[in-house]
N, C-alpha and C positions, 0 to 999 in steps of 0.2 A: 577559451571559456573561463579558465581560472583567472586570467588577467582582467577580463571584462568584469567578472563577478567582484573581484577585489576593488576595481575602480568605482563600481556602482555602490558597493556596500559601504564605502567610506562616507559619502554624503548621506546615505540612508541611516547609517549609524549615528551621524551627527544630528539628524532630524529626530531620531528616537531619543537621544540623550537630552537635547534641548527641550523637546516637548515634555519628556518625563520630568526634567528639572523644573519646568514651569508649573506642571501639575502639582509637584511636591510643594513648590513655593506657595501656590494658591491655597492648598489645604493647610499648610503651616500658618499662613497669615489669617486664616479664618474667612477667606473670601466667600461671599454668597452669590457670586456671579456664575450661576449654573450653566448658562449658555456658553460662556467662555470655556469653562471646564469641559463641557461636553464636546466642544469643537476640538480642544486640545487632545482629548481622549481619542477622537476619530483620527486626527493627524498621527498620533502615536501608534494606533492600531494598524492603520494603512501602511505606514512606513515599516512596521514590523512584518506585516504580511508580504510586502514587496521583498524584504530581505530573505524571507523563507523561500519565496519563488526563485530568486536568483541562486540561492544555494542549492536548491533541488535541481535546477537546470544545469548547474555546474557539475553535479554528481552524475546527471544523466549523460552529459556530453564527454566527461572525462573517463578514460579507461583507468580504473583503479587497480592497484595490485591486490589480488586476492590471496588469502592464506589457504592454499589448497591442501587437503588431507583426505585420506580414505575415510569414508563415513557411510553409515547406513541411513538412508532416507527415512526408513520406518521410525528409527529413534528420533530423528529430527521432527517428524510429524507428532509423535507423542509429546515431545518437549514443547512444541508450539501450542498444542491443545491445552497444556498445563497453563501456559501464559494467558491463553484466551478463555480459560474456564469460566470466569465470571461473566464475560461478554456473552458467551454461548448460553449460559444459564439464564441470564436476564432476558435474552431473546427467545427463550423457550424453544431452542433449536435442538433437535435430536441429531446427534453426530453418529454416523454409521461408518465404521472402519472395516475395510476389506484389504488388508495389507498382505503382501506376498510373504508367506511363511519362510521362504528361503532367504529372505532379506532383499534389500534393494541397494546394492553397494555402488557408490560413485566416488570419484575424486573431485572434491568441491570445497568451497568455503562454507562451513556450517552456518556461520552468522548470516551470510548473504542469502543462503537458501532459506533459512528461517525467516529472513526479512520478506522474501517473496511469498512464502506460505502465509505469514501473518497478514500481508496485504490482500491476498486472494480470499482468504477465509473471512476477513473483516468485510470485504465487498459482498460476499455471500450472505453474511449476517444482515447487512443493511438491505440486501435485496429481498430477503424473506420476510422483512417487516411488513411487506405489502400483502401477505396472505394470512389466513386464519392461523392462530397460534397452535392449534391442535395438529396441523398438518405440516409444520415447518421441519425441514431436514436438510442436512449437509452430509453428503457421502464422499468419503475419501478412499481411493483405492491406489495400490501400487502394483506394478508388475514389471517383468523384464521381457522385452520383446525385441528380437533381432539386435542384440547388443546395446539396447537402450533401456534405461530405467524410466518408466512412464508413471507419472503421478496424475491422477484424474480427480478433480474436485467438482462435484455436482451439487447444485442447489435447486430448489423448486420455486424460486422467486418468479415474479411476473415477467412476461415476455417483454423484450425491448423492441423498439422500432428498428427496421433494417438500417436506417441512417445512423442510429446510435451504435449499432454493432460494428459498422464499418469504421467508426471513429474511436473505438474503445482504446486503442493504443496510441492515439495522437496526443502529444503534449498539450496540456491545458484543457483537454476535453473532459468534462465531468457531468454526471447526471445527478450529483449530490449538491444540495444547497451548501455554499461555503467551501466546497471542495476545490483543490488546486489542480486536479487533473494530471498529476505527475506519477501517481502510484503505479499504474499498470505499465506505462512506458519505461519507468525505471526498472520494474520487475522483469520485463522482457529483456531489457538491456543486460541485466545481471545473468539471466539464463543463457543468452546468446554469447556472453563472454565465457561461459562454461562450455561453449561449443554445442549448446542445446537449442531447443525451440520452445515457444510458448504460444498457444492458440486458445481462442475462446469461441465456442459454438453455441448458438441459440437452440435449445431443445424444443421439441413439439409435444404438447401445446405450450409449455412454459418451462422455465428453468434455464440455467446457464452451465455449460460444461467447460471447465478450464483444464487443458491438457499441457503438461510440462514434460519434456523429454530431455534427459541428460545422458551422455555416454556412460554405459555400465563398465565396471572393472571387475575382473575375476578375483 
């Protein structure tokens, strides 16, 4: 995957550089050919998008070396919510925390776990845009069950079709306009490399429950 990504990114990089150079030249020369500029901008944008897709696929397929350390998932959740504070506020989302008071200790890469949490919570924020502002919520709970630390993220967004639920973790599947469809499959890959699991369940009558399980440490 790394070799293929490198080989593909070279011509993609050239396309980006040449189209970007042409756009700069047109603007500097004062060209009024708006159709040519618009076409070049499309070429540059699509080449850039293709490069992003290739890099995300490489990360998905490649087993990266994680920086494992003893960490409290509760602390990671609080840190993640600080990062997403503005996003949650702008979405008028009520965040409900029910975190295990004893702590939720795992051996994991904090940056990678935060990457997963950011992705899942962002998905929940986007999902609840489809309901009345006054009723929007995201509930995050942690618990330790049978030597597993369990993180549950529940939102009350609109229900998805059964076909969409079955494809949630497939690469390139997305329900968002302009989405690349790599976030969830990369997130599950990260959790599985921590010897854990990640599932998503449609709630009745609406809402989505994401359950993440990582081995607990004492």
